[in-house]
C-alpha positions in Angstrom: -5.4 -5.6 -23.2 -2.6 -8.2 -23.0 -0.3 -7.6 -20.0 2.0 -10.5 -18.8 1.3 -10.8 -15.2 1.6 -13.1 -12.2 0.7 -13.1 -8.5 3.2 -14.1 -5.8 1.2 -15.6 -2.9 1.8 -17.8 0.2 0.0 -20.1 2.6 0.4 -17.5 5.3 2.2 -14.4 6.4 5.8 -14.9 7.2 6.5 -17.3 4.3 8.8 -14.9 2.5 6.5 -13.6 -0.3 7.7 -10.0 0.2 11.3 -11.0 -0.3 10.4 -13.2 -3.3 8.1 -10.6 -4.9 10.5 -7.7 -4.4 13.5 -9.8 -5.4 11.7 -11.0 -8.6 10.9 -7.4 -9.5 14.5 -6.4 -9.1 15.8 -9.4 -10.9 13.6 -8.9 -13.9 14.5 -5.2 -14.1 18.1 -6.1 -14.0 17.4 -8.2 -17.1 16.1 -5.2 -18.9 12.3 -5.7 -18.4 10.0 -2.9 -17.5 8.3 -4.2 -14.3 5.0 -2.9 -13.0 4.8 -3.5 -9.3 1.5 -4.1 -7.4 0.5 -5.1 -3.9 -2.8 -6.7 -2.8 -4.5 -5.0 0.1 -4.1 -1.6 1.8 -0.4 -1.9 2.9 1.8 1.1 2.1 5.2 -0.3 3.1 5.7 -3.1 0.7 5.0 -0.8 -2.3 7.9 1.4 -1.2 10.3 -1.5 -1.7 8.6 -2.4 -4.9 9.2 1.1 -6.2 12.9 0.8 -5.4 13.1 -2.5 -7.2 11.4 -1.3 -10.4 11.8 2.4 -10.7 8.0 2.8 -11.0 5.4 3.7 -8.3 4.2 0.8 -6.3 0.5 0.5 -6.6 -2.2 -1.3 -4.5 -5.0 -3.5 -5.7 -7.7 -3.6 -3.1 -11.3 -4.5 -3.9 -12.5 -3.3 -0.5 -11.1 0.1 -0.9 -11.7 0.7 -4.6 -14.4 -1.7 -5.6 -14.1 -4.9 -7.6 -14.7 -3.2 -10.9 -11.7 -0.9 -10.5 -9.1 -3.6 -9.8 -8.3 -4.7 -13.3 -8.4 -1.1 -14.7 -6.0 0.0 -11.9 -3.7 -2.8 -12.8 -3.7 -1.8 -16.5 -3.2 1.9 -15.5 -0.1 1.0 -13.5 1.2 -1.4 -16.2 1.1 1.0 -19.2 4.2 0.5 -21.2 5.4 -2.3 -18.9 6.7 -5.7 -20.1 5.4 -7.5 -17.0 3.3 -6.9 -13.9 4.2 -8.6 -10.6 1.6 -8.6 -7.9 2.6 -9.4 -4.3 -0.2 -11.0 -2.3 -1.4 -10.3 1.3 -1.5 -12.8 4.3 -2.4 -16.3 3.2 -3.8 -16.9 -0.4 -7.4 -17.2 0.6 -7.5 -14.8 3.6 -9.9 -11.9 3.0 -12.0 -9.3 4.8 -14.1 -11.2 7.3 -14.9 -14.9 7.0 -14.9 -15.0 3.2 -12.2 -14.4 0.6 -13.3 -10.9 -0.5 -10.2 -8.7 -1.0 -8.0 -11.7 -0.6 -5.1 -12.5 -2.9 -7.2 -15.3 -4.5 -10.0 -12.8 -5.1 -7.6 -10.3 -6.8 -6.0 -13.1 -8.8 -9.4 -14.0 -10.2 -10.3 -10.4 -10.9 -7.1 -9.8 -13.0 -7.0 -13.3 -14.5 -3.5 -13.9 -13.3 -1.6 -17.2 -12.5 -0.5 -17.7 -9.0 3.0 -18.8 -7.7 2.9 -20.0 -4.1 5.9 -19.2 -1.9 6.1 -22.1 0.6 8.4 -22.0 3.7 9.8 -25.5 3.6 12.0 -25.1 6.6 10.3 -27.6 8.9 8.8 -30.0 6.4 9.7 -32.3 3.5 7.2 -34.5 1.6 4.4 -32.7 3.4 5.1 -29.7 1.2 3.2 -31.5 -1.6 0.2 -32.2 0.5 0.0 -28.5 1.6 0.4 -27.2 -2.0 -2.2 -29.7 -3.3 -4.7 -28.5 -0.7 -4.2 -24.9 -2.0 -4.6 -26.1 -5.6 -7.9 -27.9 -5.0 -9.4 -25.5 -2.5 -10.7 -23.1 -5.2 -10.3 -24.3 -8.8 -11.2 -20.8 -10.1 -7.6 -19.8 -9.0 -4.9 -21.0 -11.3 -2.1 -22.0 -9.0 0.5 -22.7 -11.5 3.8 -23.1 -9.6 5.7 -23.1 -6.4 8.8 -21.4 -5.0 10.3 -23.3 -2.1 11.8 -20.9 0.5 14.3 -21.6 3.4 15.5 -24.9 2.0 18.2 -26.3 4.2 20.3 -28.6 2.1 20.5 -30.3 -1.3 18.9 -33.4 0.2 16.0 -31.3 1.6 15.5 -29.9 -1.9 15.5 -33.3 -3.4 12.8 -34.6 -1.1 10.5 -31.6 -1.7 11.0 -31.7 -5.4 10.2 -35.4 -5.6 7.0 -35.0 -3.7 5.9 -32.0 -5.8 6.8 -33.8 -9.1 4.4 -36.6 -8.1 1.6 -34.0 -7.7 2.4 -32.4 -11.0 3.2 -29.0 -9.4 6.0 -27.0 -11.1 8.8 -25.9 -9.0 9.9 -22.5 -10.2 12.5 -21.7 -7.5 14.3 -23.1 -4.5 15.7 -20.5 -2.2 18.2 -21.6 0.5 18.2 -20.5 4.1 20.1 -17.3 4.2 20.7 -14.5 6.7 20.7 -10.8 6.1 18.2 -10.6 3.3 14.9 -9.9 5.0 14.0 -6.3 5.8 13.8 -5.1 9.5 10.6 -4.6 11.2 9.1 -2.7 14.2 5.7 -2.1 15.8 3.6 -1.7 12.6 5.6 -4.1 10.3 8.5 -3.5 8.0 10.4 -0.2 8.3 9.4 1.9 5.2 12.0 2.1 2.4 12.1 5.9 2.6 13.4 5.8 6.2 16.2 3.4 5.4 17.6 5.2 2.3 20.8 3.5 1.2 20.1 0.5 3.4 16.9 -0.1 1.6 18.5 0.0 -1.8 21.1 -2.5 -0.7 18.4 -4.7 0.7 16.5 -4.7 -2.6 19.7 -5.5 -4.4 20.3 -8.5 -2.1 16.8 -9.7 -2.7 17.2 -9.4 -6.5 20.4 -11.4 -6.4 18.9 -14.1 -4.3 15.9 -14.6 -6.6 18.0 -14.4 -9.7 20.3 -17.1 -8.4 17.7 -19.5 -7.2 14.6 -19.0 -9.3 13.7 -19.9 -12.9 13.2 -16.4 -14.2 12.5 -17.6 -17.8 9.8 -20.0 -16.4 8.3 -17.2 -14.4 8.2 -14.8 -17.3 6.7 -17.6 -19.5 4.0 -18.1 -16.9 3.2 -14.4 -16.8 2.9 -14.3 -20.5 0.3 -17.2 -20.4 -2.2 -14.8 -18.7 -5.2 -14.2 -21.0 -6.2 -10.7 -22.3 -8.0 -8.6 -19.8 -11.5 -7.4 -20.9 -11.0 -4.0 -19.2 -9.9 -0.5 -20.0 -7.1 1.2 -18.0 -8.3 3.4 -15.1 -7.7 7.1 -15.7 -7.5 10.0 -13.2 -9.2 12.3 -15.7 -12.6 11.4 -14.4 -13.9 15.1 -13.9 -13.2 18.2 -15.8 -10.5 20.2 -14.1 -12.3 22.5 -11.6 -9.9 25.4 -12.1 -9.8 27.8 -15.0 -7.2 27.7 -17.7 -3.8 28.8 -16.6 -4.5 28.6 -12.9 -3.1 25.6 -11.1 -3.5 26.0 -7.3 -0.8 24.3 -5.2 -1.7 21.3 -3.1 1.1 20.7 -0.6 1.4 16.9 0.2 3.5 15.9 3.3 6.4 13.5 2.6 9.8 12.7 4.0 10.6 9.9 6.4 7.8 10.7 8.9 5.0 10.7 6.3 5.6 7.8 3.9 2.0 6.4 3.5 0.1 7.5 0.3 -1.4 6.0 -2.7 0.0 7.1 -6.1 -3.5 7.6 -7.5 -4.2 10.4 -5.0 -1.6 12.7 -6.5 -2.7 11.8 -10.0 -6.3 12.7 -9.2 -5.3 16.0 -7.7 -3.2 16.8 -10.7 -6.1 15.8 -13.1 -8.5 18.0 -11.1 -6.2 21.0 -11.9 -3.8 21.1 -9.0 -0.1 21.5 -8.9 1.1 18.9 -6.4 4.2 19.8 -4.4 5.8 17.7 -1.7 7.1 19.1 1.5 9.0 17.5 4.4 7.7 18.4 7.9 11.0 17.2 9.4 13.1 19.6 7.3 11.1 22.4 5.6 10.4 25.4 7.7 7.8 26.8 5.3 4.9 25.4 3.2 5.5 25.5 -0.5 5.0 28.8 -2.2 1.4 29.7 -2.9 0.1 26.7 -1.1 -3.7 26.5 -1.5 -4.4 23.2 0.3 -2.5 20.8 2.6 -2.6 17.0 2.6 -0.9 15.1 5.4 -1.2 11.4 5.0 -0.1 8.4 7.0 3.4 7.4 8.3 5.2 7.2 11.6 5.2 10.6 13.3 5.5 8.8 16.7 9.0 7.7 15.6 10.0 11.3 14.8 8.0 13.2 17.5 11.0 15.1 18.8 12.3 16.1 15.4 8.8 17.2 14.2 8.3 19.2 17.3 11.7 20.9 16.9 10.6 22.3 13.5 8.6 25.1 15.2 8.5 27.4 12.2 6.6 24.9 10.1 4.3 23.9 13.0 3.3 27.6 13.5 2.6 27.9 9.8 0.5 24.8 9.6 -1.5 25.9 12.7 -2.2 29.3 11.1 -2.9 28.0 7.6 -6.5 29.0 6.7 -7.0 26.9 3.6 -8.3 23.3 3.2 -6.5 20.6 5.2 -6.9 16.9 4.8 -5.1 14.6 7.4 -5.2 10.9 7.7 -3.8 8.9 10.8 -0.3 10.3 11.1 -1.6 13.6 9.8 -4.2 13.7 12.5 -1.4 13.2 15.1 0.6 16.0 13.6 -2.3 18.4 13.8 -2.8 17.6 17.5 -1.7 19.9 20.3 1.0 17.3 21.4 2.2 13.8 20.6 3.6 11.8 23.5 4.3 15.1 25.3 6.0 16.8 22.3 4.3 19.9 21.0 2.8 19.5 17.5 0.9 22.0 15.4 -2.1 22.5 17.7 -4.5 22.9 14.7 -6.8 20.6 16.7 -7.2 20.8 20.4 -6.4 17.2 21.1 -3.5 15.2 22.6 -2.1 12.0 21.1 -0.2 9.2 22.7 1.2 5.8 21.8 -0.8 2.8 23.1 0.0 -0.8 23.8 -2.8 -2.1 21.5 -2.9 -2.4 17.7 -6.0 -0.9 16.0 -6.3 -2.6 12.6 -9.0 -3.5 10.1 -11.2 -2.5 7.2 -14.0 0.0 8.0 -17.3 0.5 6.3 -17.8 4.1 7.4 -20.6 6.6 7.1 -19.8 10.4 7.1 -21.8 12.0 9.9 -20.6 15.5 9.3 -19.8 17.7 6.3 -16.2 18.5 5.8 -13.9 19.8 3.0 -14.1 16.2 1.6 -17.3 14.6 2.9 -21.0 15.1 2.8 -23.2 13.8 5.5 -24.6 10.4 4.9 -22.0 9.3 2.3 -20.4 5.9 2.7 -16.7 5.3 2.5 -14.7 2.1 2.7 -11.4 2.6 4.4 -8.6 1.0 6.5 -7.4 1.7 10.1 -3.8 0.9 11.2 -2.2 2.4 14.3 -1.1 2.1 17.8 -2.0 5.6 19.0 -5.1 7.3 20.5 -6.3 10.9 20.8 -8.0 12.7 23.6 -10.8 13.5 22.8 -11.2 10.6 20.4 -13.4 12.5 18.0 -15.5 15.6 17.5 -19.2 15.9 18.1 -20.4 15.1 15.6 -17.5 12.9 14.4 -16.3 12.9 10.8 -17.2 9.1 10.5 -19.1 6.3 12.3 -18.9 2.6 11.8 -20.2 -0.3 13.9 -20.9 1.9 16.8 -17.5 3.5 16.7 -16.8 7.2 16.0 -13.8 8.9 14.5 -12.5 12.1 13.2 -12.8 15.8 13.1 -14.7 17.8 10.5 -14.8 21.5 9.7 -15.8 23.3 6.4 -12.1 23.4 5.4 -10.8 20.4 7.3 -11.1 16.6 7.4 -8.9 14.7 9.9 -9.3 11.1 11.1 -7.6 7.8 11.5 -9.3 6.4 8.4 -7.1 5.8 5.4 -9.0 6.2 2.1 -8.0 5.2 -1.4 -9.1 8.1 -3.5 -9.4 5.9 -6.7 -12.4 4.5 -4.8 -13.8 7.9 -4.2 -12.4 10.2 -6.9 -14.7 13.0 -6.1 -12.6 13.8 -3.1 -9.9 15.3 -5.3 -12.4 17.4 -7.2 -13.9 18.7 -3.9 -10.5 19.5 -2.3 -9.3 21.5 -5.3 -12.7 23.3 -5.6 -12.4 24.3 -2.0 -9.2 26.3 -2.6 -10.0 30.0 -2.4 
């Protein structure tokens, strides 16, 4: 399939690639293009801004979570009917899982055959920009680094120096963004504040990013570069991987937590549940006092319940109903905290006899996990690749036996109709999870 596409990368985190990628998506949409937004890695937050910029679900491309062979198909799935796909990278271009470049931006760019545009923070350098870029160009010749966007350029003279040095190196400059205030999105303890929490402010921020990129980057040149990407020898991924496990005319309801406190979720999870025969209905634990009508299973994903502990606790009617719910429950990270007896002293659902507290340290990283207990999702001995990202802890830290183990660590709680842990899974990498959850609905 032919899908115009490009990757927005950077030498390191903090260079401005989220601003550039999101702004480019918004600017291209404003010109009438249908833009498919993608993010390298497991991050949930950037895709929320991508969705605002494009009007389409933000989707992740992560070889660790889904396997290398699914990356190109997932890109094609997200880019159906799109005019162009824009992929935002993660960290530095060649930074991957461990000491190699597996799951790096460069790895994904190779898997999808996409040209790369490097966003370089030029704030404290001039001619040295060319040396930096040339190093990235020559480091791995399998990666087609086709252009540069200079960010935080201080003056016309500064731009002139940087452009002259890059011209000597034969590197195309596709944008020069001046130093500006009030465009970057605000952050807190786990990174950017999710778009769903900022509402109108997030929309305004995306509009500012779009205007900034439109006014300082060569949009025609970027689109032409995307159109130079070769055809992809892959077929689009599809969620219809299994026959629907329910009979004709019966679509059990799977209630998925949403709202400001539970913003983390991969779009393919909902698509897989629907393909397995479920009707997926979103509920907001901050506002809704009841689960959706006829709920047969509950999925509570990631987010920031610690920021809303008092409000979640105040919704006692829903907490009671979740605690009494006797159907299948799946909870990841934030969902685990919501099922606890209390979070930072605030009463939660009490479905699990544990307490949860904020900690000073960040737990972050990919996990190669083995299921050590049978649950509504897992079977003992199965391997799962996931991601952990939190600043909280529970007491006790896990059940005996735990749901998962990795590298001597243990995590999670397993029951015949429950799976709860800190581990985030991308269900496109383990599509049988959707089939098992729907099949477990009585």
